[in-house]
C-alpha positions in Angstrom: -20.4 -40.9 149.7 -16.9 -39.3 150.1 -16.2 -36.4 152.4 -14.1 -33.5 151.2 -11.5 -32.3 153.5 -11.9 -28.7 154.5 -8.7 -26.8 153.9 -8.0 -23.9 156.2 -5.0 -21.7 155.8 -3.7 -18.9 158.0 -4.8 -16.3 155.4 -8.5 -17.3 155.6 -10.9 -14.6 156.7 -13.6 -15.2 159.2 -17.0 -13.4 159.4 -19.1 -12.8 162.5 -22.5 -14.3 161.9 -24.0 -11.8 164.3 -22.9 -8.5 162.9 -20.9 -9.2 159.7 -17.5 -8.0 161.0 -14.7 -9.8 159.1 -11.5 -10.7 160.8 -8.6 -10.5 158.4 -5.3 -12.1 159.6 -3.2 -9.7 157.7 -4.8 -6.7 159.6 -5.2 -8.3 163.0 -7.4 -6.6 165.6 -6.1 -3.3 167.1 -8.9 -3.1 169.7 -8.0 -6.5 171.3 -4.2 -6.3 170.7 -4.0 -9.0 168.1 -0.9 -8.4 166.0 -1.2 -8.3 162.2 -0.4 -11.7 160.7 -2.1 -13.7 163.5 -4.2 -16.5 162.1 -7.7 -17.1 163.4 -6.8 -20.4 164.9 -4.0 -18.8 167.0 -6.4 -16.4 168.7 -7.5 -17.2 172.2 -10.9 -18.8 172.7 -11.8 -15.9 175.0 -11.5 -13.4 172.2 -14.7 -11.6 171.3 -15.9 -9.8 168.2 -14.7 -6.1 168.5 -18.0 -4.8 167.1 -20.7 -6.8 168.8 -18.9 -8.9 171.4 -19.9 -12.3 170.0 -17.8 -15.3 170.9 -15.2 -16.8 168.6 -17.5 -19.7 167.9 -19.9 -17.3 166.2 -17.4 -16.8 163.3 -17.6 -18.6 160.0 -14.7 -19.2 157.6 -15.3 -17.2 154.4 -11.9 -18.1 152.7 -9.1 -15.9 151.6 -9.5 -12.4 150.2 -9.7 -12.4 146.4 -11.0 -16.0 146.1 -13.5 -16.6 143.3 -17.0 -16.5 144.7 -19.2 -19.6 144.5 -18.8 -23.3 145.1 -15.6 -24.8 144.0 -17.3 -27.5 141.9 -19.2 -24.8 139.9 -16.1 -22.7 139.0 -15.4 -24.8 135.9 -18.7 -24.0 134.2 -19.8 -20.9 132.3 -17.8 -18.8 129.9 -14.9 -18.3 132.2 -16.5 -15.7 134.4 -17.1 -18.2 137.2 -13.4 -18.1 138.1 -13.3 -14.3 138.4 -13.1 -12.7 141.9 -15.9 -10.4 143.0 -13.7 -7.3 142.2 -13.1 -8.6 138.7 -16.8 -9.3 138.1 -17.6 -5.7 139.2 -15.1 -4.3 136.8 -16.5 -6.5 134.0 -20.1 -5.5 134.6 -19.6 -1.7 135.2 -17.0 -1.5 132.5 -19.4 -3.0 130.0 -22.1 -0.6 131.2 -19.7 2.4 130.7 -18.8 1.2 127.1 -22.5 0.8 126.3 -23.2 4.3 127.5 -20.3 5.7 125.4 -21.7 3.9 122.3 -25.1 5.3 123.1 -23.7 8.9 123.4 -21.8 8.4 120.1 -25.2 7.9 118.3 -25.8 11.7 118.8 -22.8 12.3 116.5 -24.4 10.6 113.5 -26.2 12.5 110.9 
């Protein structure tokens, strides 16, 4: 069994498992004087969650913003929608609903 190396970059976001707060390196943390652009690994181990006060060890890496959701090995399956980001999936779903609604309304114009 081979182990996959976990790649971490400075742009990865980290989520507090206690309250759901997401630390984004490009925004930093104004409450704790963490400058924008500071990676999670560069933050002191005494840093706490600005919302609930949880320790740094309570945070989990959730990857960079805009990354396609799901497991990497599953992204190649499906009709191409597995590689879409969550925002693109929302646009596809709600766009299709809007088009369907417009087609439904257009039926009233038929005689």
